N, C-alpha and C positions, 0 to 999 in steps of 0.2 A: 709607898704614898706617892711617891713622885707618876709611878706610872695609872693609876688610878684618879688620879686628875689627868692624864690627859686622854682618857677616853670616855671621862663624865658629860654625859647628857644634861645640858639644860630643857626645864620647858621650852624654851626662844628659840632652843637649836631644833627642836622639833615642831616647831609652826611655819620657820621658817620652810625646811626641807618640804612638806607639804604642802607651801606655796609653791613650791619651785616646780615638786611634780606635777601640782595640775596646771600649771602654766604648758609645761611640754609635750602635756599631752594635749591642752587645748588648740597648739599650734599647728598639726599636722590637720587636725577636724576642720579648719578655718580655710584651709589650700585646699583640700577634697572639695568641699565646701561650694569655693570659689572656681573652680575650674569645672565643676559642672553645669552645663549651662541651661540658662533658662527656657524652659518649655515654651516649643515654639507654639508660635498665636494661631489661631483655628486659619486656616485657609478661609478666603470668602465661598458663597457656594458662585457656581460658576452657570455664568448666561445660560437660558436658554431659549433662549427669545431673542431675535432682531430683527429692528426694522429696519426694511428696503424702499429703493424707491428707482423705480427705472420707468423705461418706458416699450409701452405694447402696442403696438401699431398705431403708434403714434400720439398716443395719450399717454398724461402722464401715471405712473399706479404708488401707491404707496399701501404698504400691510407689513404688521409685524406677525413674521411666522418663526413657530419652529426653525430650530437649527438643523435640526435633523427631515426638513422640508424637502420633496425633490420640485423644480423649478415643474413641471410634468403637474403634479399636484398643486403648488401655489395658482396657475394658467384655469385649472379645472375643478379646483374644488374654491378655491378663496377667489379667483376672480369668476366665473363660471363660466370662465370662456373653454367651453369644450368639445370645438371641432377637432384640438388637439387630439387625440387619442390613445388612451394605452391597452397595448397588446400587451409582450412578454414580460414586461416591466423590466429587462433584464437591457438592453442596449442589441439587441439580436432582431429584433422585428419592422423595427424605424417606421413603427406610427407614429408614434410620439413626434415625428420630427419636426421641429422648428425652425426659423430663424433668428439668429443671434447677433448684432453689427454685423450681419450681411454672411453669415459662414452655416451651415449646418448643424444644426448638434442634435441629439438625441435627448429629448428635455427629464429624462427620466433618471438620465445617469448623471444629472448635473443639482445642485442644493440651488435653493433659490441665493441664498445670501452671497451666492459667488458673484452675482449679477448685478450688483451695484451701480448705478449707472447707467448700464449698456442698454441699448436698442432690440427688442424682440419680437417677433412677427411671427404672427398664425397666421392660420388660411384662413380666421376673421377677415383680416386684415388685406388679405390681395385680392378678392371681387365678391360681389356680393348673388345674388341669384338676377337680380334686375341688373346689376354690369359687372359684368368674367367679368375676369381678366383672361387675356390669352390663349395662356394655358387650360386651363377650366372649359375652356370653351373646346379646347380640342382634346380631354379627356369626354368630354359630353361627344362630339361627331365622331368618336374613335370608339367607342364603348369599352372606354378604357377605367372606368371607375365599380363596374357589376355589383359586388353588395354594397363597396362604399365606403368601407369601414376604414381600410387602408385606405383609402383615396387621399383625406387632408397631408400626411407626411410625403403621399407619396407626391403630388403637385409641391410643397413647399418645397422635398429636394431635387424635383424634375428644375425649378427655378435657380437655384443656387448650382446645380448641375451645370448650365447653360451659363451663366456667370462663372463657374470656372475655367468651364473652356475658354471661354472670348476672355478671362484675364491671364490663360499659359500655364494652368494649373496643370501640371505633366498628373498624370495617370499611374497604372501598375502596365497600364496593355500601348502606354504614351511609348513610339518605336524608337523615335526622336526628339527629347526634349529641347533641342534645340531650333527646331523648326515651328512652321504658324499651325497651332493646336486647331482641330477641324473637328467637329462635332459627329462625328462618326457613329455607326451602332455600336461599332466595337467599342468606345471612350464611354456612349451611353450605357449600357449595358453595364461595364464595370462600373462605372460610375454609382448607379441604382442600383449594385448590387447589394445594399445592405437593407432594402426595401423592400417585404416580402408578400407578395399577393401570393395568397391560398384561391384565388375563384382561376389564377394559372392566366389574368391577362396581359403576362408582360408584353406578346407580341402588340397588343391596340395598346399600352401603354408605351413600347418602344415609337410607333405608329404616331403618337399625341406629341410627344417629345421631337419627334423630327419635323413636324410636320412647324411647329413654332420656330427652329432652330432656323429653319429654311425661307420662314416667314423673316426674321430676325436679320436674315444672312446682307 
């Protein structure tokens, strides 16, 4: 009789046991739920255009450009400065050469958004038909332009070449980088090698650049 009393289960005992079981299974679920990081907030869409301000041929210009727009297309399509030519569009022919902060670059390989605050000079800023730059006049005198398509890039590059030599910047063919830099034919040929002339007027172009370098000596 005493053993039966020891194993007797009351209704209260069943309720207490059920509540304890429910609590034990609920705790891991809450912990698991708390360990799961909240869903990441959706990233804002990336900007596809940028407002740019730079100086072109002495005039301040502002435009909102696609971030993928090249400087060449910004000049030709957005600013209507079509003197700079699109040749190979791969940086191999030099037809798109312009000067940025005094240094020549292939504008087809440079994005417009990279030039905030820069000073850009194109063929339109070098001279006019009524007021030719000495380099332009020399190209005409020596028939260095021929079909003319590569001429804007050639002239921008030629002017920068003479400035590079004057500044003492060596090239691949400079024999002595400690000596005074001279605008020799080899130096000019090497530095102009990135500008292709399909008419083959290289000898005339060299003569034009040499004339200008000698007049500035």
